[in-house]
C-alpha positions as CSV (number, residue, x, y, z in Angstrom):
1,M,0.0,0.1,0.0
2,T,1.5,3.5,-1.0
3,G,1.7,6.3,1.4
4,P,-0.9,9.5,1.4
5,G,-0.9,11.3,-1.8
6,R,0.3,9.2,-4.1
7,L,-0.7,7.1,-6.9
8,P,-0.1,3.2,-7.0
9,A,3.8,2.2,-7.2
10,G,5.1,2.3,-10.8
11,V,2.1,4.7,-11.9
12,G,3.4,8.3,-12.7
13,L,1.3,11.1,-13.8
14,T,1.9,10.2,-17.6
15,A,1.1,6.2,-17.1
16,A,-1.9,7.1,-15.2
17,L,-3.2,9.8,-18.1
18,V,-2.5,6.9,-20.5
19,L,-4.5,4.5,-18.3
20,A,-7.4,6.8,-18.0
21,V,-7.7,7.2,-21.9
22,V,-7.5,3.6,-22.6
23,T,-10.1,2.8,-20.0
24,A,-12.6,5.5,-20.7
25,A,-13.9,3.9,-23.6
26,A,-14.9,0.4,-22.4
27,G,-15.3,1.9,-18.4
28,S,-16.7,4.8,-16.6
29,G,-15.7,7.6,-19.0
30,L,-14.0,9.6,-16.2
31,E,-10.5,10.7,-17.0
32,L,-7.5,11.7,-14.4
33,A,-7.1,15.6,-15.2
34,D,-3.8,16.5,-16.7
35,A,-1.4,18.8,-14.5
36,A,-2.7,22.1,-16.2
37,S,-6.4,21.1,-15.2
38,T,-5.4,19.7,-11.7
39,P,-6.4,22.2,-8.7
40,P,-3.3,23.2,-7.2
41,F,-4.0,22.2,-3.8
42,T,-2.3,19.8,-1.0
43,H,-4.2,19.7,2.1
44,F,-2.3,20.2,5.1
45,N,-3.7,18.3,8.3
46,G,-1.1,19.8,11.0
47,M,-0.2,16.3,12.7
48,V,2.3,16.6,15.3
49,G,2.3,12.5,16.4
50,E,-0.2,13.1,18.9
51,L,-3.0,11.4,16.7
52,Y,-5.4,14.4,17.3
53,F,-8.9,13.3,16.4
54,P,-9.6,16.3,14.1
55,E,-6.5,15.4,11.8
56,M,-7.7,12.2,10.4
57,T,-11.5,13.4,9.7
58,G,-10.4,15.3,6.8
59,Q,-12.2,18.0,4.5
60,G,-14.4,19.1,2.1
61,A,-14.7,21.4,-0.9
62,G,-16.9,22.9,-2.8
63,F,-18.2,24.2,-6.4
64,V,-19.5,27.6,-6.7
65,D,-19.6,30.2,-9.4
66,Y,-18.7,33.3,-7.4
67,D,-18.2,35.5,-10.4
68,G,-21.3,34.5,-12.0
69,D,-19.5,33.8,-15.4
70,G,-21.7,30.7,-16.0
71,D,-18.8,28.1,-15.0
72,Q,-18.2,26.5,-11.7
73,D,-15.2,27.6,-9.6
74,A,-13.7,25.6,-6.6
75,Y,-13.3,26.4,-3.2
76,L,-10.9,24.4,-1.2
77,V,-10.9,23.9,2.5
78,Q,-7.4,23.9,4.3
79,G,-6.1,22.6,7.7
80,A,-4.1,24.4,10.0
81,H,-1.3,23.9,12.9
82,F,-2.9,23.0,15.9
83,A,-3.2,25.3,19.0
84,V,-1.1,23.6,21.4
85,P,2.6,23.9,22.5
86,G,5.0,23.4,19.9
87,G,2.4,22.7,17.5
88,V,3.8,24.8,14.8
89,E,7.3,23.5,15.2
90,R,6.5,19.8,15.4
91,A,4.1,19.7,12.4
92,N,5.2,16.5,10.3
93,P,5.3,17.0,7.1
94,P,5.5,21.1,7.7
95,F,3.4,23.2,5.6
96,A,4.9,23.5,2.2
97,G,3.2,26.8,1.2
98,P,4.2,30.3,1.6
99,G,2.8,31.9,4.8
100,R,0.1,30.2,7.0
101,P,-2.2,27.5,5.9
102,H,-5.6,29.1,4.3
103,D,-8.6,28.2,2.7
104,V,-8.2,28.5,-1.4
105,L,-10.5,30.0,-3.8
106,L,-9.8,28.9,-7.3
107,R,-11.3,30.6,-10.3
108,N,-11.9,28.3,-13.5
109,D,-10.5,30.3,-16.2
110,G,-10.4,27.7,-19.3
111,G,-12.3,30.0,-21.7
112,G,-13.6,27.2,-23.6
113,E,-9.8,25.6,-23.8
114,G,-10.2,23.0,-20.8
115,I,-10.1,23.9,-17.5
116,R,-7.6,26.2,-16.2
117,W,-7.1,27.6,-12.4
118,I,-6.2,31.0,-11.0
119,D,-5.9,31.2,-7.4
120,V,-8.0,34.4,-6.4
121,T,-8.3,33.8,-2.7
122,Q,-6.2,37.1,-2.0
123,A,-7.6,39.0,-4.6
124,A,-11.3,38.2,-3.3
125,G,-10.3,39.2,0.2
126,I,-10.7,35.8,1.7
127,V,-8.8,35.0,4.9
128,A,-9.7,31.6,6.2
129,E,-7.0,30.3,8.6
130,G,-9.0,28.2,11.0
131,Y,-8.9,24.7,11.0
132,G,-11.1,23.9,8.2
133,M,-13.6,21.0,8.0
134,A,-16.5,22.2,5.6
135,V,-17.9,24.5,3.0
136,A,-21.6,25.4,2.1
137,T,-22.7,27.6,-0.8
138,G,-26.1,29.8,-0.8
139,D,-27.4,33.2,-1.3
140,F,-28.1,34.3,2.2
141,D,-29.0,38.1,1.4
142,G,-30.7,37.6,-1.8
143,D,-28.7,39.6,-4.4
144,G,-28.1,37.0,-6.9
145,W,-24.5,36.2,-5.7
146,T,-23.6,33.2,-4.1
147,D,-22.2,33.5,-0.7
148,L,-19.9,31.1,1.6
149,F,-20.2,29.4,4.5
150,T,-17.0,27.7,6.1
151,G,-17.3,25.2,9.3
152,N,-14.1,24.8,11.2
153,Y,-12.7,23.1,14.0
154,G,-13.2,26.2,16.1
155,P,-15.3,29.3,15.0
156,D,-17.0,29.3,11.6
157,Q,-17.1,32.1,8.8
158,L,-19.5,33.6,6.5
159,W,-18.3,35.1,3.5
160,R,-21.0,37.7,1.7
161,N,-20.1,38.1,-2.0
162,R,-20.2,41.4,-3.0
163,G,-20.6,40.7,-6.7
164,D,-17.5,42.2,-8.0
165,G,-15.0,39.7,-7.3
166,T,-14.6,40.0,-3.6
167,F,-16.0,38.8,-0.3
168,E,-16.9,40.6,2.9
169,D,-16.3,38.8,6.2
170,A,-19.6,38.6,7.7
171,S,-18.9,36.1,10.4
172,A,-20.4,38.2,13.1
173,R,-23.5,37.8,11.7
174,L,-23.6,34.0,12.7
175,V,-25.1,33.1,16.1
176,E,-22.3,31.2,17.7
177,P,-22.1,31.2,21.6
178,E,-19.0,29.1,21.4
179,P,-17.0,27.2,18.8
180,R,-17.8,23.8,17.9
181,W,-16.8,21.3,15.3
182,T,-18.6,22.0,12.4
183,T,-18.7,19.0,10.0
184,S,-21.1,20.4,7.3
185,A,-23.9,22.9,6.6
186,V,-26.7,23.5,4.5
187,F,-28.3,26.8,2.9
188,A,-32.3,26.2,2.2
189,D,-35.3,28.2,2.6
190,F,-36.8,25.8,5.3
191,D,-39.7,27.9,6.5
192,G,-40.8,29.2,3.1
193,D,-40.3,33.1,3.6
194,G,-38.1,33.4,0.6
195,R,-35.2,33.7,2.5
196,E,-32.0,31.0,2.8
197,D,-31.7,29.9,6.2
198,L,-28.4,27.9,7.7
199,Y,-28.6,24.6,9.2
200,V,-25.0,23.7,11.1
201,V,-24.0,19.8,11.3
202,D,-22.0,19.7,14.6
203,Y,-19.9,16.5,15.5
204,V,-18.3,15.8,19.2
205,D,-16.8,17.8,22.0
206,Y,-13.2,17.4,21.6
207,S,-10.3,19.1,22.6
208,V,-6.9,19.1,21.5
209,Q,-5.7,21.2,24.9
210,D,-6.5,18.0,26.9
211,P,-7.0,14.6,24.5
212,P,-7.4,11.3,26.0
213,N,-5.4,8.4,24.6
214,C,-7.3,6.1,22.7
215,Y,-6.1,2.6,21.8
216,A,-6.8,-0.3,19.0
217,A,-7.9,-3.5,19.7
218,S,-4.3,-4.4,19.7
219,S,-3.6,-2.2,22.9
220,R,-1.8,0.0,20.6
221,R,-2.3,3.8,20.3
222,D,-4.8,4.6,17.6
223,Y,-7.3,7.5,16.5
224,C,-10.2,8.1,18.7
225,G,-13.7,7.9,17.6
226,P,-16.7,9.4,18.3
227,S,-18.1,7.2,21.1
228,G,-16.0,8.4,24.0
229,F,-17.1,12.1,23.3
230,A,-20.2,13.9,23.9
231,S,-22.2,14.4,20.8
232,Q,-23.1,18.1,19.8
233,P,-26.6,19.0,18.7
234,D,-27.0,20.5,15.4
235,R,-27.8,24.3,14.9
236,L,-30.7,25.9,12.9
237,L,-29.9,29.7,12.2
238,R,-33.2,31.2,10.6
239,N,-32.5,34.0,8.2
240,A,-34.4,37.2,9.4
241,G,-33.7,39.3,6.6
242,G,-31.0,42.0,6.1
243,G,-28.2,39.7,6.2
244,V,-29.2,39.0,10.2
245,F,-29.4,35.3,11.3
246,E,-31.4,34.1,14.5
247,D,-30.5,30.8,16.4
248,V,-33.9,28.9,16.5
249,S,-32.2,25.6,17.4
250,A,-34.1,25.7,20.7
251,R,-37.5,26.6,19.3
252,S,-37.4,24.5,16.2
253,G,-36.7,21.4,18.6
254,V,-33.4,20.9,16.5
255,D,-31.4,20.9,19.4
256,A,-33.2,18.6,21.4
257,V,-31.2,15.7,20.2
258,A,-27.5,15.3,19.6
259,G,-26.3,13.1,16.8
260,S,-22.5,13.3,16.1
261,G,-23.4,14.7,12.9
262,L,-21.3,14.4,9.5
263,G,-23.2,15.2,6.5
264,A,-26.7,16.6,5.3
265,S,-28.8,16.3,2.2
266,V,-32.0,18.2,1.2
267,V,-34.6,16.0,-0.2
268,D,-38.6,15.7,-0.6
269,V,-38.9,12.0,0.2
270,D,-42.9,12.3,-0.2
271,G,-43.2,14.4,-3.4
272,D,-45.1,17.0,-1.6
273,G,-43.1,19.9,-2.8
274,R,-42.0,20.7,0.9
275,L,-38.0,20.3,1.8
276,E,-37.0,17.7,4.3
277,L,-33.4,17.3,5.9
278,Y,-31.7,14.0,6.2
279,V,-28.7,13.9,8.5
280,S,-25.9,11.3,8.7
281,N,-24.9,10.6,12.4
282,D,-21.4,8.9,13.2
283,G,-22.5,5.6,14.9
284,Q,-26.1,7.2,15.9
285,P,-29.3,7.2,14.3
286,N,-29.6,9.5,11.4
287,F,-32.1,12.4,11.3
288,L,-34.9,13.2,8.7
289,W,-36.1,16.2,9.6
290,R,-39.9,17.3,8.6
291,I,-40.9,20.8,9.3
292,E,-44.5,21.4,10.4
293,D,-45.6,25.1,11.4
294,G,-42.0,25.9,12.5
295,R,-41.3,22.9,14.6
296,W,-38.5,20.0,12.9
297,L,-39.8,16.7,13.6
298,D,-37.6,13.8,13.2
299,D,-39.0,11.0,11.3
300,A,-36.1,8.6,10.2
301,L,-37.2,6.1,12.4
302,L,-40.4,6.1,11.1
303,A,-39.3,6.6,7.7
304,G,-36.9,3.4,7.9
305,V,-33.7,5.8,7.6
306,A,-32.5,5.9,11.0
307,V,-30.7,2.5,11.1
308,N,-30.0,-0.4,8.9
309,R,-32.5,-3.2,8.2
310,S,-30.9,-4.8,11.5
311,G,-32.1,-2.1,13.6
312,E,-28.2,-0.9,14.1
313,P,-26.9,2.7,14.0
314,E,-23.7,2.9,11.5
315,A,-20.7,5.1,11.1
316,S,-22.9,7.3,8.5
317,M,-20.1,9.7,7.2
318,G,-21.3,10.8,3.7
319,I,-24.9,10.7,2.2
320,A,-26.4,11.3,-1.2
321,A,-30.0,11.6,-2.6
322,G,-30.8,10.4,-5.9
323,D,-33.3,8.5,-8.0
324,F,-31.1,5.6,-8.9
325,D,-33.9,3.1,-10.1
326,R,-35.8,5.7,-12.2
327,D,-39.2,5.6,-10.5
328,G,-39.6,9.4,-9.8
329,D,-38.7,9.6,-6.0
330,E,-35.5,10.2,-4.4
331,D,-33.7,7.3,-2.6
332,L,-30.9,7.6,-0.1
333,V,-27.2,6.3,0.2
334,T,-25.3,6.5,3.3
335,V,-21.4,5.3,3.5
336,H,-19.8,3.9,6.5
337,L,-16.9,2.3,8.6
338,D,-15.1,-0.8,7.5
339,G,-17.1,-4.0,8.9
340,E,-20.5,-2.2,8.1
341,T,-21.9,-2.2,4.7
342,D,-22.5,1.0,3.0
343,T,-26.5,1.3,2.8
344,I,-29.0,2.0,0.3
345,Y,-32.4,2.9,1.3
346,V,-34.8,2.6,-1.4
347,N,-38.2,5.2,-1.4
348,Q,-41.5,3.1,-1.6
349,G,-42.8,6.4,-3.1
350,N,-44.4,7.9,-0.2
351,G,-41.5,8.4,2.0
352,L,-41.5,5.1,3.5
353,F,-37.6,3.7,2.6
354,D,-36.6,0.0,2.7
355,D,-32.8,-1.3,3.4
356,R,-32.2,-3.1,0.2
357,T,-28.3,-3.1,0.4
358,R,-27.8,-6.8,-0.1
359,E,-30.2,-6.9,-2.8
360,R,-29.2,-4.0,-4.8
361,G,-25.3,-5.7,-4.8
362,L,-23.6,-3.0,-2.4
363,A,-23.0,-5.2,0.5
364,A,-19.9,-7.4,0.0
365,A,-18.2,-5.0,-2.2
366,T,-18.2,-2.0,0.5
367,M,-17.8,-3.8,3.9
368,P,-13.8,-3.8,3.8
369,F,-13.6,0.0,3.3
370,T,-14.2,3.3,5.4
371,S,-16.2,5.9,3.2
372,F,-16.6,9.5,3.5
373,G,-17.5,11.4,-0.1
374,V,-20.4,9.9,-2.0
375,A,-22.1,11.1,-5.1
376,W,-24.7,9.8,-7.8
377,I,-23.3,10.3,-11.2
378,D,-24.4,8.9,-14.7
379,L,-20.9,7.6,-15.5
380,D,-21.9,6.1,-18.9
381,R,-24.9,8.4,-19.6
382,D,-27.3,6.0,-20.1
383,G,-29.9,7.7,-18.0
384,W,-29.2,5.5,-14.7
385,L,-27.4,6.8,-11.7
386,D,-24.0,5.1,-10.9
387,L,-22.1,5.5,-7.8
388,A,-18.7,7.0,-6.7
389,V,-17.2,6.6,-3.3
390,V,-14.4,7.6,-1.7
391,N,-12.4,5.9,1.1
392,G,-9.8,6.3,3.5
393,A,-9.5,4.5,6.8
394,V,-9.6,5.9,10.3
395,R,-8.0,3.5,12.4
396,I,-4.3,2.8,11.6
397,Q,-3.7,0.1,9.1
398,E,-1.1,-2.0,10.6
399,R,0.6,-3.3,7.5
400,A,1.0,0.4,6.3
401,E,2.6,1.3,9.4
402,L,5.0,-1.6,9.4
403,A,6.1,-0.1,6.1
404,D,6.8,3.1,7.3
405,D,3.5,5.0,6.1
406,P,3.7,8.1,8.2
407,Y,-0.3,8.6,7.6
408,P,-1.3,4.9,7.5
409,L,-4.9,5.2,6.5
410,A,-4.8,5.2,2.8
411,Q,-7.3,3.2,0.8
412,R,-8.6,3.1,-2.7
413,N,-11.6,4.7,-3.9
414,Q,-14.6,2.9,-5.7
415,L,-17.2,3.0,-8.5
416,F,-20.4,1.1,-9.0
417,A,-22.2,0.9,-12.1
418,N,-26.2,1.1,-12.2
419,R,-27.1,-2.2,-14.1
420,R,-31.0,-1.0,-14.1
421,G,-31.0,-0.9,-10.5
422,E,-28.4,-3.3,-9.3
423,F,-24.9,-2.5,-8.6
424,V,-21.5,-3.9,-10.1
425,E,-18.3,-2.7,-8.9
426,L,-16.1,-1.3,-11.7
427,S,-12.1,-1.9,-11.4
428,D,-9.1,-0.8,-13.3
429,E,-10.2,2.6,-13.3
430,P,-8.4,5.7,-13.1
431,F,-10.7,7.1,-10.1
432,T,-10.0,3.9,-8.5
433,A,-6.1,3.5,-9.0
434,G,-5.0,5.7,-6.5
435,V,-4.4,4.8,-3.1
436,E,-5.0,7.8,-0.8
437,V,-6.6,9.2,2.2
438,S,-9.6,10.5,0.4
439,R,-12.2,12.4,2.3
440,G,-14.6,15.0,0.1
441,L,-16.1,14.2,-3.2
442,V,-17.8,17.1,-5.4
443,R,-19.7,16.5,-8.2
444,G,-20.1,19.2,-10.8
445,D,-20.0,20.0,-14.6
446,L,-16.9,22.0,-14.6
447,D,-16.5,22.3,-18.4
448,N,-20.4,22.8,-19.1
449,D,-20.2,19.7,-21.6
450,G,-23.4,18.0,-20.1
451,D,-21.6,15.5,-18.0
452,H,-20.7,15.4,-14.1
453,D,-16.9,15.6,-13.1
454,L,-15.5,14.7,-9.6
455,L,-13.3,16.7,-7.3
456,V,-11.4,14.4,-4.9
457,T,-10.0,16.0,-1.9
458,N,-7.1,14.0,0.0
459,S,-6.4,14.5,3.7
460,A,-2.5,15.2,4.0
461,G,-2.3,14.7,0.3
462,P,-3.1,16.7,-3.1
463,A,-6.4,17.1,-4.5
464,R,-7.7,14.9,-7.7
465,L,-9.9,16.2,-10.5
466,F,-11.6,13.3,-12.7
467,L,-13.4,15.0,-16.0
468,G,-16.2,12.9,-17.4
469,G,-16.2,12.0,-20.9
470,G,-19.1,9.9,-21.5
471,R,-20.7,8.1,-24.5
472,P,-20.8,10.6,-27.6
473,G,-24.3,11.8,-28.8
474,A,-26.4,11.2,-25.6
475,D,-28.8,13.9,-25.0
476,W,-28.7,16.1,-21.9
477,I,-30.4,19.2,-20.5
478,G,-29.1,21.4,-17.6
479,L,-31.5,23.6,-15.5
480,S,-29.8,26.5,-13.6
481,F,-32.0,28.4,-10.6
482,A,-30.6,32.0,-10.1
483,G,-30.9,33.1,-6.5
484,R,-32.8,29.8,-5.6
485,S,-32.0,26.4,-4.4
486,H,-33.0,22.4,-4.2
487,Q,-35.5,22.5,-6.8
488,G,-36.8,19.0,-7.8
489,V,-36.8,18.2,-11.6
490,T,-38.7,15.4,-12.9
491,A,-38.3,14.1,-16.6
492,A,-41.0,12.1,-18.0
493,Y,-40.0,9.4,-20.8
494,A,-42.0,7.9,-23.5
495,S,-41.0,4.3,-21.9
496,G,-43.1,5.3,-19.0
497,E,-40.0,5.7,-16.5
498,R,-39.3,9.0,-14.7
499,L,-36.2,10.4,-13.4
500,T,-36.0,13.0,-10.6
501,V,-32.8,15.0,-10.2
502,R,-32.4,18.0,-7.7
503,A,-30.9,21.2,-8.2
504,S,-28.9,21.0,-4.7
505,A,-25.5,21.6,-3.4
506,A,-26.0,19.7,-0.6
507,G,-24.6,16.1,0.3
508,S,-21.8,14.2,0.2
509,Y,-19.3,14.9,3.2
510,A,-18.4,18.4,4.4
511,S,-18.8,19.7,0.6
512,A,-21.0,21.7,-1.7
513,A,-21.8,20.4,-5.2
514,D,-22.5,22.2,-8.4
515,P,-26.2,23.5,-7.5
516,R,-27.5,23.1,-11.0
517,A,-29.7,19.9,-11.8
518,L,-28.4,17.8,-15.0
519,V,-30.9,15.5,-16.9
520,V,-28.8,12.8,-19.1
521,G,-29.9,9.9,-21.0
522,P,-30.1,8.3,-24.3
523,E,-33.6,9.6,-24.9
524,R,-35.3,12.9,-25.0
525,P,-37.6,13.5,-22.3
526,L,-41.3,14.0,-23.2
527,A,-41.4,17.0,-20.5
528,L,-39.8,18.3,-17.4
529,T,-41.7,19.0,-14.4
530,I,-40.1,21.5,-11.9
531,Q,-41.2,21.8,-8.4
532,E,-40.8,25.2,-7.2
533,P,-41.9,26.5,-3.5
534,R,-44.0,29.0,-5.8
535,G,-45.6,26.4,-8.2
536,T,-45.0,24.1,-10.5
537,I,-43.2,24.6,-14.0
538,R,-43.9,22.3,-17.1
539,L,-41.6,22.2,-19.7
540,S,-42.9,20.0,-23.1
541,A,-39.8,18.7,-25.6
542,P,-37.1,21.0,-23.7
543,P,-34.1,21.9,-25.7
544,L,-31.1,19.6,-25.6
545,G,-27.7,20.0,-25.1
546,R,-27.7,23.2,-23.4
547,Y,-28.1,24.7,-20.0
548,L,-31.7,26.2,-19.2
549,R,-31.2,29.5,-16.8
550,F,-34.3,30.4,-14.8
551,P,-34.3,33.6,-13.0
C-alpha cells in the first residue's frame, strides 16, 4: 500500500493519464485530469504525532460560480497548525506553502480551452486560516450572488459575495455562542419565507488541549472515534432578513437531540413539494427532519432511514440522495466504517424506505472500506445513476504502518455501475487506481459539456480532478436557478419511466456540489416538471445540449 498523496507504485502521472484514456472507452468515462487542469492544492492536516482526532477526519471542498460567469469555480478547505504548545514546530510534514495554511478559492478560467485554475483567494479578500472542515454555498442576502459558509474545528466563518469578485467577512452575523466542531452545513429556505436559512451540522465535544489517549483492539495507540465523546446538537439559524440570522435551534426542536453529525442532504421524500433534511450521524441514528409549523420533527425511524435493516446505527459519514431506480422519487445512500456495509435506502414512493443494500449489490463490496464522500453520477450517460465513493481508513492500518507510512490510512476509491437498479463494482479505473486518504467528493460540470466531473480531496495529500467523457451523442439538459436552490426536476419518458434530480449543492461529506440540475440519458424526455416553492413549471419537449437558466 502506498502512502498518502501518491498513485500506485510504478504509475506516474503520464502513465495514469494513458491508463485513463485507455479505460475510458470501455469503462466509466472518467479521466484523470492533466497537470494543467488539476487544482493546485495540497491539504495540510497539522499532524504532530499525537493522533489528534480532527487531523484524520479530513475536509471537503465546494464548486461555486462566485463570479457569475456561468462556470463552476472551486473552494478548497485547508487545515491548520493545532493551537497546542509546539504545534507549529512539530508539524510533520510541515506546511509546504508560503505563509500560514489557508483555504483557497480557485477561479475556473479555461475560456473554452479546457479547465485552468487561477488562485484568487487574496484578490477576493478571503482570509480563512482556521482548522477547516466544510464548505456550504448559498445566497443568504438574496442579491443573486453566491455566498460561502466555512465550517471549522473552532469558530466558523461566513463570507458575503459583494458581486465584484470580492467577499466581505460577515462572520459576526453568525449566532455562535461558543465554537464547535462543524462538519457540514446547508443553506436552504426551510420556512418558505423566500430567504435561505442555515443548518449547521456539529460533531462531538473534543479538545486538543486535553486529549485522551485512544487505543486499538491490539492495545496500541490509535485515533479516537466518536463514542468516547459527548455528541453535539446541530444548529438552525433562521434568516430574519437584512443579512441577520436568528438562532432558533431550541424553538424549532433541533437542539433537543444530539447525533455526532457528519453530512446533510436536502430531499423531498414524499413528493409533496416541501423540503426535508436528512442528516447522517456517526454511530448514532440518523435524522430525517420534517418541518411542521416551525417545529422540526425527526421522522427517520418511522421512515426507515434512522438505522439499517438490523436495527443498528452505523458510522454514516457521507450521504447522497438520488433517483437511482428511475421511478420518480429520491432514494438515499449512506456510507460507513469498514466492517459495515454502505447502506442504500429505497423509497417506496410515499416517503417510507426499505434497506435493500444486499439486494442491490452494495453489501460485500463496501464492507472492507471506510467511506466518506459519495455522489450519484451517470458515468456512461445511459440515464441510470451510478455511484462514486471515496475511501480512507480512520484506524491505523498495521501493514501500512509497518511499511513506515507516516499516515497509514490510505485506501482505494470505488465506482459502482448501475445495471437497471443493481450495482456492479468497476475495476481498473483511473478513479480507483490511486491509494490515498480520501475524504471530500464534489460533483459538478466544470466544462459545461453535459456530464459530471468529480473533485476528490485527500487528507494530507493533493486534490485530484476526474473529468467526465461519456458516450458521445447522449442527450442532456441542464437547469440553473438563479437565487434559489433545491428545486426538484422530474423528467418523463416515452417508456413510462421517470427520473427525478435535484438542483442542490447539499450532500456528500463536508462539501458543496454544483447546484445545477443535470438530466442525462440516451432518449429525449417528453417533458420536464420543475417543483418550485411557488408552484410547478412544466416544459414540453425541452431543448437539448444546453443549460436552461431560470431567473
